[in-house]
Rosetta silent file (secondary structure, phi, psi, omega in degrees, C-alpha in Angstrom):
SEQUENCE: MSAGYSVFLTGATGFVGGTILHCLSKTHPDIHIKALIRQEEVAKELESVYPNLTAVIGDLSLLPLLRRTAAEVDFVIHAGGDNVPAVCVMIEGLARNTDNATTVSPRPRLISITGPRSLIDLSKPITGNLDPGSRPWSDITDAEKILSVPEDRIHADADQAIIAHSIARGVGTILASPGQLWGRGKGHLKKERHSAFYYAAVKNRGRAFVVGEGTATWSWTSIGDLGDAAVFLMDQSMSEGTQGHVGVNRDGYYFVSTGDLSMIERAKAVSERLGLTGDVESISAAAAKEIYPFGHIMWGCGERTRADKLAELGWKPKDTNWKALMEEHGGERA
SCORE:     score description
SCORE:     0.000 S_00000001
   1 L     0.000  135.958 -175.020   14.776    5.680   16.689 S_00000001
   2 L   -68.480  152.161  177.550   15.444    9.071   18.421 S_00000001
   3 L   -74.432  -12.173 -177.191   12.502   11.079   19.873 S_00000001
   4 L   -79.801   -9.093 -176.151   14.013   13.998   18.009 S_00000001
   5 L   -72.930  153.271  172.943   12.988   12.746   14.572 S_00000001
   6 E  -130.136  151.940 -179.080   10.002   14.247   12.636 S_00000001
   7 E  -132.358  145.165  168.230    7.985   12.614    9.889 S_00000001
   8 E  -106.386  126.529  179.492    5.580   13.977    7.306 S_00000001
   9 E  -125.567  139.745  179.059    2.721   11.872    6.416 S_00000001
  10 E  -112.365  157.205 -177.138    0.124   12.291    3.583 S_00000001
  11 L    76.623   17.196 -172.219   -3.070   10.368    3.407 S_00000001
  12 L   -68.599  -11.835  176.819   -3.659   10.361    7.130 S_00000001
  13 L   -97.847    3.127 -173.902   -7.405   10.407    6.957 S_00000001
  14 L  -102.021  179.457 -178.995   -7.634    7.386    4.595 S_00000001
  15 H   -63.614  -46.210 -175.968   -7.637    3.693    5.210 S_00000001
  16 H   -82.672  -49.328 -176.108   -3.961    3.070    4.500 S_00000001
  17 H   -68.748  -25.134 -178.237   -2.570    6.365    5.829 S_00000001
  18 H   -71.370  -34.114  169.351   -4.785    6.391    8.814 S_00000001
  19 H   -70.306  -32.096  174.444   -3.379    2.974    9.810 S_00000001
  20 H   -67.081  -49.715  178.273    0.088    3.999    9.212 S_00000001
  21 H   -56.739  -41.103  173.696   -0.491    7.054   11.490 S_00000001
  22 H   -63.028  -45.433  177.329   -1.857    4.689   14.211 S_00000001
  23 H   -66.060  -43.167  177.549    1.080    2.385   13.932 S_00000001
  24 H   -56.991  -43.807  178.982    3.547    5.133   13.794 S_00000001
  25 H   -74.493  -30.435  176.336    2.114    6.875   16.765 S_00000001
  26 H   -71.877  -43.081 -178.190    1.793    3.624   18.817 S_00000001
  27 H   -73.392  -38.824 -174.457    5.342    2.656   18.047 S_00000001
  28 L  -121.682   68.877 -173.323    6.873    6.031   18.404 S_00000001
  29 L   -69.163  -11.623 -179.490    4.737    8.166   20.826 S_00000001
  30 L  -107.428    7.430  178.608    7.608   10.632   21.141 S_00000001
  31 L   -90.349  163.826 -174.295    8.463   11.499   17.596 S_00000001
  32 E   -98.031  116.497  173.580    6.924   14.570   15.877 S_00000001
  33 E  -107.758  123.500  169.618    4.370   13.748   13.156 S_00000001
  34 E   -99.938  129.731 -174.765    3.223   16.236   10.666 S_00000001
  35 E  -123.991  130.378 -177.530    0.115   15.223    8.770 S_00000001
  36 E   -81.567  120.128 -176.246   -1.303   16.762    5.642 S_00000001
  37 E  -133.919  130.847 -171.355   -5.150   17.276    6.401 S_00000001
  38 L   -77.119  -47.779 -177.204   -7.556   19.023    4.238 S_00000001
  39 L  -108.573  141.765 -173.855  -10.126   20.207    6.823 S_00000001
  40 H   -65.459  -39.114  178.427   -9.461   21.994   10.029 S_00000001
  41 H   -63.082  -37.670  175.804  -12.242   20.269   12.010 S_00000001
  42 H   -65.393  -40.117  178.386  -10.775   16.933   11.109 S_00000001
  43 H   -55.569  -45.183 -179.419   -7.318   18.204   11.937 S_00000001
  44 H   -57.172  -43.259 -177.293   -8.487   19.271   15.372 S_00000001
  45 H   -70.726  -43.614 -179.651  -10.042   15.791   15.916 S_00000001
  46 H   -69.877  -34.441 -179.641   -6.884   13.814   14.911 S_00000001
  47 H   -62.769  -32.396 -178.808   -4.663   16.238   17.002 S_00000001
  48 H   -76.544  -26.939  177.226   -6.865   15.359   19.960 S_00000001
  49 H   -86.397  -39.643 -178.937   -6.387   11.571   19.478 S_00000001
  50 L  -116.760   97.140 -178.008   -2.622   11.703   18.636 S_00000001
  51 L   -63.184  -17.490  177.347   -0.785   14.106   20.959 S_00000001
  52 L   -88.783    0.498 -172.684    2.389   13.899   18.838 S_00000001
  53 E   -95.687  136.001  164.892    0.594   14.954   15.646 S_00000001
  54 E  -123.209  126.397 -179.607    0.575   18.554   14.203 S_00000001
  55 E   -80.555  143.618  174.814   -1.676   19.043   11.420 S_00000001
  56 E  -109.227  105.154 -171.120   -0.568   20.729    8.134 S_00000001
  57 E   -74.501  119.124 -177.856   -3.763   22.213    6.616 S_00000001
  58 L   156.721 -173.439 -179.043   -3.934   21.697    2.875 S_00000001
  59 L  -136.419  179.094 -176.161   -4.008   19.108    0.162 S_00000001
  60 L   -75.689    4.808  179.668   -1.675   17.462   -2.409 S_00000001
  61 L   -92.167  -10.901 -177.722   -2.336   20.129   -4.932 S_00000001
  62 L   -85.592   65.725 -170.202   -0.421   22.718   -2.749 S_00000001
  63 H   -53.769  -46.492  178.003    2.978   21.934   -4.065 S_00000001
  64 H   -58.109  -39.040 -179.459    5.024   24.808   -2.363 S_00000001
  65 H   -66.395  -36.541  177.360    3.566   23.666    1.009 S_00000001
  66 H   -63.690  -53.108  176.258    4.603   20.067    0.309 S_00000001
  67 H   -49.635  -50.476 -172.514    8.138   21.079   -0.587 S_00000001
  68 H   -70.488  -35.252  178.932    8.565   23.245    2.406 S_00000001
  69 H   -72.275  -40.531  176.645    7.138   20.721    4.930 S_00000001
  70 H   -57.436  -40.356 -178.167    9.281   17.986    3.434 S_00000001
  71 L   -67.652  -13.057 -175.694   12.266   20.114    3.869 S_00000001
  72 L   -99.478   -3.888 -175.670   11.581   20.519    7.632 S_00000001
  73 L  -122.741  172.453  175.898   11.398   16.789    8.521 S_00000001
  74 L   -88.839  -22.962 -172.907   13.649   13.789    8.473 S_00000001
  75 E  -147.936  142.391  178.123   11.340   11.405    6.806 S_00000001
  76 E  -120.467  139.943  171.432    8.231   11.402    4.519 S_00000001
  77 E  -121.289  118.399 -176.123    5.616    8.649    4.198 S_00000001
  78 E  -112.466  126.515  173.226    3.219    9.270    1.292 S_00000001
  79 L  -130.145   37.370 -174.579   -0.034    7.326    1.312 S_00000001
  80 L   -99.439   10.804 -177.514   -1.950    9.643   -0.912 S_00000001
  81 L    84.724 -172.505 -176.851   -2.040    7.617   -4.168 S_00000001
  82 L   -82.754   80.695 -177.370   -0.407    8.067   -7.466 S_00000001
  83 L  -115.978   88.499 -177.851    0.256   11.773   -7.345 S_00000001
  84 H   -58.117  -48.910 -178.338    3.572   12.270   -9.108 S_00000001
  85 H   -61.832  -37.273  178.255    3.837   15.990   -8.887 S_00000001
  86 H   -64.592  -39.420 -170.331    3.165   15.859   -5.110 S_00000001
  87 H   -82.476  -36.623  172.567    5.700   13.207   -4.383 S_00000001
  88 H   -52.750  -46.736 -177.490    8.286   14.859   -6.614 S_00000001
  89 H   -68.508  -35.396  176.205    8.177   18.176   -4.797 S_00000001
  90 H   -61.840  -42.891  178.610    8.446   16.376   -1.486 S_00000001
  91 H   -57.837  -46.839  179.564   11.618   14.595   -2.838 S_00000001
  92 H   -56.775  -36.441  172.632   12.800   18.037   -3.697 S_00000001
  93 H   -63.251  -38.243  177.681   12.178   19.232   -0.134 S_00000001
  94 H   -72.231  -27.362 -172.602   14.184   16.311    1.272 S_00000001
  95 H   -70.539  -22.979  178.955   16.972   16.944   -1.119 S_00000001
  96 L   -61.845  -23.918  179.784   17.433   20.289    0.521 S_00000001
  97 L  -125.440   37.745  179.963   18.733   18.682    3.792 S_00000001
  98 L  -117.779  141.061  173.708   20.233   15.532    2.218 S_00000001
  99 L   -79.348  114.561  175.391   23.988   14.785    1.902 S_00000001
 100 L   -92.565    9.574 -176.399   24.347   14.050   -1.665 S_00000001
 101 L   -62.214  -27.716  179.590   27.995   13.131   -1.431 S_00000001
 102 L  -101.256  104.686 -171.932   26.908    9.400   -1.708 S_00000001
 103 L   -97.055  -19.388 -178.237   25.367    8.757   -4.984 S_00000001
 104 L   -70.524  -49.959 -173.611   25.548    4.967   -5.111 S_00000001
 105 L  -149.812   82.877  170.273   23.109    4.306   -2.260 S_00000001
 106 L   -51.092  158.845  172.886   21.521    7.408   -0.493 S_00000001
 107 L   -66.406  134.322  173.887   19.977    7.101    2.895 S_00000001
 108 E   -56.133  130.202  176.449   16.150    6.131    2.576 S_00000001
 109 E  -132.872   -8.957  179.628   14.269    9.290    3.237 S_00000001
 110 E  -143.266  139.350  173.248   10.779    8.577    1.733 S_00000001
 111 E  -112.827  118.700  176.509    8.276    5.694    1.607 S_00000001
 112 E  -112.856  128.500 -179.714    5.632    5.934   -1.136 S_00000001
 113 E   -84.482  119.110 -176.781    2.716    3.382   -0.969 S_00000001
 114 L  -128.530 -151.858 -174.631    2.003    1.824   -4.348 S_00000001
 115 L  -165.670  162.176 -161.771    0.562   -1.532   -5.413 S_00000001
 116 H   -90.417   11.254 -178.367    1.369   -4.655   -7.566 S_00000001
 117 H   -60.180  -21.969 -177.381   -1.467   -3.908  -10.298 S_00000001
 118 H   -61.843  -17.540 -178.288    1.600   -2.754  -12.448 S_00000001
 119 H   -84.349   -8.435 -178.467    2.370   -6.491  -12.916 S_00000001
 120 L   -83.243  126.963  176.824   -1.051   -7.076  -14.633 S_00000001
 121 L   -92.523   89.588 -173.659   -0.854   -7.104  -18.423 S_00000001
 122 L   -74.119    4.182  177.721   -4.279   -5.821  -19.359 S_00000001
 123 L   -85.303   -7.836  176.478   -3.559   -6.230  -23.015 S_00000001
 124 L  -104.221  161.474 -176.694   -4.367   -9.879  -22.616 S_00000001
 125 L   -65.599  146.096 -179.500   -7.991  -11.066  -21.977 S_00000001
 126 L   -89.062  115.937 -172.677   -9.217  -11.131  -18.307 S_00000001
 127 L  -112.552  -23.008 -174.585  -10.286  -14.743  -17.791 S_00000001
 128 L    78.192   14.483 -172.709  -10.539  -15.041  -13.966 S_00000001
 129 L  -124.394  143.656  168.898   -8.243  -18.188  -14.243 S_00000001
 130 L   -69.324  131.892  179.769   -4.664  -18.548  -12.987 S_00000001
 131 L   -66.898  118.048 -172.491   -2.144  -18.880  -15.725 S_00000001
 132 L   -70.200  -19.586  177.561   -0.568  -22.291  -15.154 S_00000001
 133 L   -88.809    4.074 -173.707    2.738  -21.005  -16.452 S_00000001
 134 L   -90.646  164.553 -179.548    2.943  -18.109  -14.179 S_00000001
 135 L  -136.773  157.767  173.248    5.129  -17.921  -10.959 S_00000001
 136 L   -59.926  147.813  174.240    5.173  -15.491   -7.882 S_00000001
 137 E   -85.858  132.283  171.761    7.137  -12.275   -8.279 S_00000001
 138 E  -107.732  141.823  176.953   10.114  -11.754   -5.961 S_00000001
 139 L   -79.762    7.768  173.478   11.171   -8.168   -5.117 S_00000001
 140 L  -104.919  -61.119 -170.549   14.765   -9.480   -5.094 S_00000001
 141 L   -71.164  -33.249 -173.782   15.134  -11.677   -8.231 S_00000001
 142 L  -105.644   18.507 -177.037   12.578   -9.578  -10.271 S_00000001
 143 H   -54.418  -47.094 -170.949   13.475   -6.202   -9.024 S_00000001
 144 H   -72.026  -38.872 -178.253   14.735   -4.700  -12.221 S_00000001
 145 H   -66.409  -41.486 -179.424   11.748   -6.191  -14.235 S_00000001
 146 H   -53.095  -39.563 -176.957    9.161   -4.847  -11.716 S_00000001
 147 L   -95.874   13.904  178.809   10.370   -1.330  -12.374 S_00000001
 148 L  -121.356    7.219  178.225   10.644   -1.793  -16.315 S_00000001
 149 L   -64.550  157.112  178.730    7.110   -2.863  -16.987 S_00000001
 150 L   -51.733  142.571 -175.667    5.240   -0.768  -19.712 S_00000001
 151 L   -74.686  -11.444  179.865    4.375    2.717  -18.294 S_00000001
 152 L   -76.249   -8.366 -177.688    0.710    2.373  -19.450 S_00000001
 153 L   -79.910  151.595 -179.940    0.068   -0.160  -16.647 S_00000001
 154 L   -59.153  135.214  175.096   -1.629    0.879  -13.339 S_00000001
 155 L    70.339  -16.213 -176.667    0.779    2.515  -11.006 S_00000001
 156 H   -66.067  -45.217 -179.217    3.840    1.918  -13.384 S_00000001
 157 H   -63.629  -33.350  179.340    4.240    5.426  -14.743 S_00000001
 158 H   -73.053  -42.980  176.563    3.990    6.838  -11.321 S_00000001
 159 H   -49.285  -57.177 -173.537    6.392    4.271   -9.819 S_00000001
 160 H   -67.072  -30.603 -178.946    8.969    4.924  -12.561 S_00000001
 161 H   -76.316  -38.255 -177.202    8.651    8.655  -12.447 S_00000001
 162 H   -70.565  -44.694 -175.397    9.072    8.813   -8.672 S_00000001
 163 H   -65.614  -45.641 -174.003   12.137    6.549   -8.746 S_00000001
 164 H   -65.738  -36.998  174.616   13.788    8.585  -11.563 S_00000001
 165 H   -65.664  -38.485 -178.943   13.234   11.812   -9.752 S_00000001
 166 H   -62.937  -44.492  179.832   14.599   10.389   -6.499 S_00000001
 167 H   -59.527  -51.514  179.652   17.870    9.341   -8.399 S_00000001
 168 H   -56.272  -31.330 -176.611   18.136   12.766   -9.939 S_00000001
 169 H   -98.628   -2.232 -177.256   17.804   14.554   -6.707 S_00000001
 170 L    74.682   23.776 -171.169   19.919   12.217   -4.670 S_00000001
 171 L  -112.599  130.024 -178.439   17.117   11.074   -2.330 S_00000001
 172 E   -80.608  119.979 -178.573   16.605    7.452   -1.251 S_00000001
 173 E  -122.156  143.449  173.875   13.017    6.404   -1.929 S_00000001
 174 E  -113.723  129.843  170.524   11.233    3.098   -1.052 S_00000001
 175 E  -101.220  118.378 -178.551    8.098    1.914   -2.835 S_00000001
 176 E  -103.473  125.058 -168.312    6.024   -0.290   -0.454 S_00000001
 177 E  -125.722   96.267  178.540    3.658   -2.583   -2.464 S_00000001
 178 E   -81.067  150.553  173.104    0.953   -4.490   -0.579 S_00000001
 179 L   -83.017 -156.697 -177.878   -1.182   -7.287   -2.046 S_00000001
 180 E   -56.706  136.843 -179.744   -4.916   -7.289   -1.376 S_00000001
 181 E   -95.386  128.824 -177.675   -5.643   -5.691    1.979 S_00000001
 182 E  -118.498  156.756  171.742   -7.547   -7.470    4.532 S_00000001
 183 L   102.102  175.023 -178.188   -8.944   -6.579    8.011 S_00000001
 184 L   -84.726  132.681  171.797  -10.467   -3.450    9.675 S_00000001
 185 L   -60.282  147.148 -178.158   -8.368   -0.249    9.349 S_00000001
 186 L   -88.297  -17.224  179.784   -6.502    0.794   12.443 S_00000001
 187 L   -69.892  171.282 -173.557   -6.873    4.544   11.936 S_00000001
 188 L   -74.949  -27.739 -172.427   -9.209    6.794   13.704 S_00000001
 189 L  -109.771  -73.955 -167.741  -11.473    7.542   10.689 S_00000001
 190 L   -86.635  120.712 -174.039  -11.743    5.252    7.586 S_00000001
 191 L  -106.756  -15.089 -173.856  -12.195    1.621    8.696 S_00000001
 192 L  -136.136  157.753  172.461  -13.064   -0.195    5.396 S_00000001
 193 L  -144.037 -144.180 -174.188  -12.009   -0.262    1.766 S_00000001
 194 L   -48.592  -33.969 -174.707  -12.331   -2.438   -1.376 S_00000001
 195 H   -61.485  -23.165 -178.846  -12.700   -5.708    0.380 S_00000001
 196 H   -78.253  -13.535 -167.857  -16.189   -4.491    1.570 S_00000001
 197 H   -77.504  -38.896 -177.195  -17.413   -3.982   -2.080 S_00000001
 198 H   -64.306  -49.848 -178.674  -17.377   -7.737   -3.024 S_00000001
 199 H   -52.720  -42.580  176.825  -19.233   -8.751    0.206 S_00000001
 200 H   -62.794  -40.716  178.556  -21.803   -6.180   -0.515 S_00000001
 201 H   -62.672  -38.719 -178.099  -22.226   -7.334   -4.178 S_00000001
 202 H   -76.015  -34.297  173.885  -22.801  -10.887   -3.046 S_00000001
 203 H   -57.143  -41.112 -173.205  -25.391   -9.771   -0.431 S_00000001
 204 H   -71.772  -39.999 -177.513  -27.144   -7.786   -3.138 S_00000001
 205 H   -81.737  -27.668 -174.602  -27.121  -10.744   -5.678 S_00000001
 206 L    77.000   18.631  178.081  -27.982  -13.388   -3.076 S_00000001
 207 L  -165.790  134.216  178.381  -25.282  -15.565   -4.503 S_00000001
 208 L   -69.950  155.482 -173.524  -21.494  -15.569   -4.474 S_00000001
 209 E  -142.391  162.502  171.583  -19.652  -15.186   -7.874 S_00000001
 210 E  -144.354  158.430  167.400  -16.290  -15.420   -9.525 S_00000001
 211 E   -80.637  125.581  177.905  -14.887  -14.471  -12.941 S_00000001
 212 L    67.040 -130.414  173.714  -14.342  -17.583  -15.075 S_00000001
 213 L   -86.594  -10.738  174.535  -13.281  -20.477  -12.801 S_00000001
 214 L    85.192    9.912 -173.790  -12.204  -18.217  -10.056 S_00000001
 215 L   -85.081  -11.361  177.415   -8.574  -19.602   -9.842 S_00000001
 216 L   -50.067  130.910 -174.217   -7.068  -16.113  -10.296 S_00000001
 217 E  -129.609  132.856  169.097   -5.032  -15.512   -7.150 S_00000001
 218 E  -107.383  149.901  162.259   -3.726  -12.460   -5.391 S_00000001
 219 E   -71.143  155.004 -175.578   -1.276  -12.242   -2.496 S_00000001
 220 E  -140.037  157.886  164.754   -2.677  -10.535    0.522 S_00000001
 221 E  -145.411  169.467  177.343   -1.633   -8.875    3.764 S_00000001
 222 E   -88.179  148.829  176.033   -3.563   -7.295    6.617 S_00000001
 223 H   -58.028  -34.342  173.742   -3.873   -3.560    6.788 S_00000001
 224 H   -65.088  -40.603  172.068   -2.277   -3.679   10.143 S_00000001
 225 H   -64.853  -33.689  175.157    0.753   -5.446    8.804 S_00000001
 226 H   -60.597  -40.084  174.804    1.045   -2.950    6.085 S_00000001
 227 H   -67.734  -41.571 -176.307    1.268   -0.160    8.791 S_00000001
 228 H   -68.614  -40.724  176.193    3.709   -2.077   10.734 S_00000001
 229 H   -57.635  -39.697 -176.084    5.897   -2.829    7.680 S_00000001
 230 H   -68.286  -37.131  178.150    5.917    0.922    6.718 S_00000001
 231 H   -74.492  -34.754  175.495    7.070    1.836   10.282 S_00000001
 232 H   -59.479  -59.949 -173.703    9.585   -1.022   10.264 S_00000001
 233 H   -53.669  -47.163  175.119   11.114    0.175    6.980 S_00000001
 234 H   -56.485  -42.419  175.541   11.224    3.706    8.276 S_00000001
 235 H   -63.214  -43.354  174.796   13.046    2.514   11.445 S_00000001
 236 H   -69.883  -27.769  173.699   15.548    0.639    9.474 S_00000001
 237 H   -68.107  -34.836 -174.362   16.198    3.522    7.231 S_00000001
 238 H   -90.090   -3.064 -173.452   16.793    5.985   10.092 S_00000001
 239 L   -73.529  141.382  178.502   18.855    3.554   12.238 S_00000001
 240 L   -65.714  138.747  171.934   22.534    4.532   12.452 S_00000001
 241 L    90.721   -0.189 -176.998   24.919    2.248   10.384 S_00000001
 242 L   -95.079   -8.257 -178.513   22.132    1.117    7.914 S_00000001
 243 L   -53.402  121.675 -169.493   23.000    3.118    4.952 S_00000001
 244 L    88.870  -11.274  175.683   23.182    0.751    2.055 S_00000001
 245 L   -86.476  -33.530  169.378   21.516   -1.920    4.092 S_00000001
 246 L   -94.804  121.696 -178.872   18.045   -0.807    3.017 S_00000001
 247 L   -63.934  147.748  177.309   17.580   -0.834   -0.661 S_00000001
 248 L  -134.782  164.662  171.294   16.422    2.429   -2.397 S_00000001
 249 H    57.958 -118.000 -179.095   15.346    3.702   -5.779 S_00000001
 250 H   -65.838  -14.154  178.803   15.941    1.001   -8.403 S_00000001
 251 H  -114.130   23.059 -172.483   16.530   -1.439   -5.571 S_00000001
 252 L  -115.473   21.701 -177.107   13.807    0.022   -3.510 S_00000001
 253 E   -94.587  117.939 -177.480   10.657   -1.861   -4.473 S_00000001
 254 E  -121.999  114.818  178.507    9.338   -3.842   -1.539 S_00000001
 255 E   -77.507  140.644  169.665    6.328   -6.189   -1.717 S_00000001
 256 E  -118.043  109.865 -179.313    4.331   -6.573    1.615 S_00000001
 257 L  -143.042  160.215 -177.021    2.640   -9.912    1.465 S_00000001
 258 L  -127.918  -43.577 -179.369    1.475  -12.686    3.867 S_00000001
 259 E  -162.798 -174.269  178.846   -0.108  -15.400    1.719 S_00000001
 260 E  -116.559  149.256  178.413   -2.038  -16.243   -1.527 S_00000001
 261 E  -148.821  125.923  172.522   -5.785  -16.476   -1.885 S_00000001
 262 E   -82.762  164.395  178.720   -7.801  -17.374   -4.912 S_00000001
 263 H   -67.638  -32.596 -179.845  -11.176  -15.772   -5.819 S_00000001
 264 H   -70.925  -29.111  172.865  -13.005  -19.055   -5.506 S_00000001
 265 H   -61.903  -46.376 -176.838  -11.658  -19.531   -1.997 S_00000001
 266 H   -64.679  -47.307 -179.917  -12.929  -16.017   -1.075 S_00000001
 267 H   -58.541  -47.334 -179.190  -16.376  -16.719   -2.797 S_00000001
 268 H   -63.846  -40.050 -179.035  -16.926  -19.974   -0.999 S_00000001
 269 H   -61.190  -48.222  179.251  -15.968  -18.294    2.348 S_00000001
 270 H   -64.355  -44.421 -177.842  -18.459  -15.472    1.853 S_00000001
 271 H   -52.215  -54.723 -173.450  -21.160  -17.899    0.573 S_00000001
 272 H   -63.924  -39.943  178.079  -20.698  -19.943    3.819 S_00000001
 273 H   -66.692  -38.001  178.967  -20.627  -16.965    6.142 S_00000001
 274 H   -86.971   -1.890  176.625  -23.868  -15.633    4.631 S_00000001
 275 L    74.515   26.996 -174.839  -25.659  -19.023    4.664 S_00000001
 276 L   -85.626  140.543  175.971  -26.178  -18.872    0.985 S_00000001
 277 L   -96.447  163.655 -173.635  -27.298  -21.989   -0.891 S_00000001
 278 L    90.910  169.994  178.354  -26.272  -23.044   -4.298 S_00000001
 279 L   -80.856  167.924  176.499  -22.972  -23.073   -6.254 S_00000001
 280 L   -73.553  136.176 -175.712  -20.740  -20.133   -6.712 S_00000001
 281 E   -87.717  138.747  175.157  -21.757  -18.332   -9.950 S_00000001
 282 E   -98.666  119.667 -178.235  -19.336  -17.859  -12.770 S_00000001
 283 E  -114.192  167.545  172.239  -19.666  -14.366  -14.553 S_00000001
 284 L   -82.187  162.034  179.397  -17.789  -12.659  -17.298 S_00000001
 285 H   -62.041  -36.087 -177.123  -15.161   -9.980  -16.750 S_00000001
 286 H   -56.913  -45.003 -178.914  -17.596   -7.573  -18.565 S_00000001
 287 H   -70.554  -30.274  173.250  -20.319   -8.363  -15.909 S_00000001
 288 H   -62.934  -38.693  175.799  -17.830   -7.935  -13.062 S_00000001
 289 H   -72.089  -27.860  177.073  -17.107   -4.412  -14.384 S_00000001
 290 H   -75.701  -25.346  177.695  -20.801   -3.542  -14.480 S_00000001
 291 H   -71.382  -38.988  178.529  -21.031   -4.605  -10.828 S_00000001
 292 L  -155.361  139.722 -171.620  -18.117   -2.333   -9.767 S_00000001
 293 L   -55.017  -32.586  175.726  -15.917   -0.260  -12.173 S_00000001
 294 L  -106.617   17.780 -178.400  -12.664   -2.117  -11.202 S_00000001
 295 H   -63.785  -34.275 -179.471  -14.424   -5.406  -10.448 S_00000001
 296 H   -68.952  -24.012 -179.008  -12.965   -7.133  -13.562 S_00000001
 297 H   -88.466  -50.738 -176.110   -9.429   -6.289  -12.351 S_00000001
 298 H   -61.624  -34.114 -170.036  -10.081   -6.933   -8.585 S_00000001
 299 L  -113.993   -7.917 -176.245  -11.973  -10.150   -9.097 S_00000001
 300 L  -115.072   -8.823  178.580  -10.834  -11.398  -12.525 S_00000001
 301 L  -113.274 -179.472  175.879   -6.996  -10.833  -12.345 S_00000001
 302 L   179.334  141.759  174.383   -4.374  -11.810   -9.824 S_00000001
 303 L  -133.932  137.661  174.985   -0.682  -11.566   -9.223 S_00000001
 304 L  -105.604  135.059 -171.629    1.274  -13.440   -6.453 S_00000001
 305 E  -132.605  150.955  179.543    4.141  -11.658   -4.791 S_00000001
 306 E  -120.248  123.558  179.591    6.947  -12.506   -2.204 S_00000001
 307 L   -81.882   65.716 -175.910    8.096  -10.018    0.313 S_00000001
 308 H   -70.197  -39.834 -179.456   11.677  -11.331    0.142 S_00000001
 309 H   -57.557  -47.517  179.877   13.397   -7.980    0.893 S_00000001
 310 H   -64.627  -41.981  172.875   11.491   -7.526    4.032 S_00000001
 311 H   -56.654  -47.503 -178.793   12.089  -11.053    5.139 S_00000001
 312 H   -57.964  -37.539  179.965   15.855  -10.500    4.524 S_00000001
 313 H   -75.889  -17.588  177.291   15.553   -7.445    7.003 S_00000001
 314 L   105.743   13.636  177.591   13.875   -9.554    9.615 S_00000001
 315 L   -85.669  138.226  167.947   10.227   -8.341    9.147 S_00000001
 316 L  -131.038  144.632  175.908    7.447  -10.949    9.553 S_00000001
 317 L   -76.518  152.542 -177.813    3.723  -10.511    9.264 S_00000001
 318 L   -97.461  -34.069  175.373    1.653  -11.027   12.434 S_00000001
 319 L   -83.048  102.374 -169.843   -1.873  -11.552   10.803 S_00000001
 320 L  -117.194   -7.055  175.575   -1.795  -14.896    9.054 S_00000001
 321 L  -103.923  103.257 -175.453   -5.617  -15.842    9.147 S_00000001
 322 H   -67.049  -29.615 -179.906   -7.487  -14.251    6.290 S_00000001
 323 H   -70.703  -35.255  175.344  -10.871  -15.648    7.466 S_00000001
 324 H   -69.044  -33.907  174.659  -10.422  -14.077   10.843 S_00000001
 325 H   -72.989  -27.387  178.501   -9.571  -10.731    9.180 S_00000001
 326 H   -66.873  -29.619 -173.160  -12.710  -11.091    7.014 S_00000001
 327 L  -109.482    3.100  179.021  -14.839  -11.267   10.066 S_00000001
 328 H   -48.489  122.605  178.436  -12.768   -8.811   12.240 S_00000001
 329 H    54.620   33.082  177.264  -15.032   -6.631   14.382 S_00000001
 330 H    66.070   22.427 -178.654  -18.042   -8.085   12.497 S_00000001
 331 L   -61.362  145.079  174.252  -16.869   -6.587    9.302 S_00000001
 332 L  -102.034   86.622 -173.068  -18.681   -7.320    5.976 S_00000001
 333 L  -150.741  151.671  175.302  -15.564   -7.670    3.786 S_00000001
 334 L  -165.265    0.000    0.000  -14.016  -10.258    1.550 S_00000001
């Protein structure tokens, strides 16, 4: 990738965005990174850590700033959550310096981090058990179905609106969808995320727990591998001669996954690590929600995903031991 390229990154102070910033700067120390940062003191700190970073002071509510900054760069990586207006104005900014002559497969210009919770049908009871008739989702064979789920599901309305706007403006967009994230954040600031909540709940209760039988299974990947995958997809997108090689928009949904892990496996591992005695406790979805607002979804549901598109492009995860990631740097996470 040419040293002359520039990238605009949102979410740079967060767990995911901070890790992407770390991976991007490590892989490409010569490219120019513009990062949206709310506070000036934090901006100065990150600029001292990453010499190739220039802070853009503001937040995702400043739509003219986002549009203008996106128009000035070659690529955008959004790690700031399901903020449709913000992503859409960045798409509009990119469209200002995009060759719209090719409408079938425009060059990828933006990566937006999403998640596979759109695959969960919350109209069904949450049991904590794996549906024996279910199968893993493929981002190749199930591509059309993934982006056609009901819009009232988590992430679904944002995903579909972003893709529709990208098509309308002739900009190629990639949605990167990781499973459960394991390990310690690689960024300078935020090191932990949701995986710390379950561990803390077990310590507080003195007993590991699952919803139902605990056979509900999520695919997972390490936070470091998500950062590497985002940089890999950007590199593939910006390389000469790859237009049409990297799928975008309706063909641009990419799972990032390493393996599958059931809730009962997690619970037993935490119980063993903490030296707890007694069996893993079975609780209801309602009880899980009382422990943590999204606990019934995080601990009672699950979807298995396969990163088939990334595999086709030649990407492989590096971190394959989830237990090692659970204990990385002495972390209290599960």
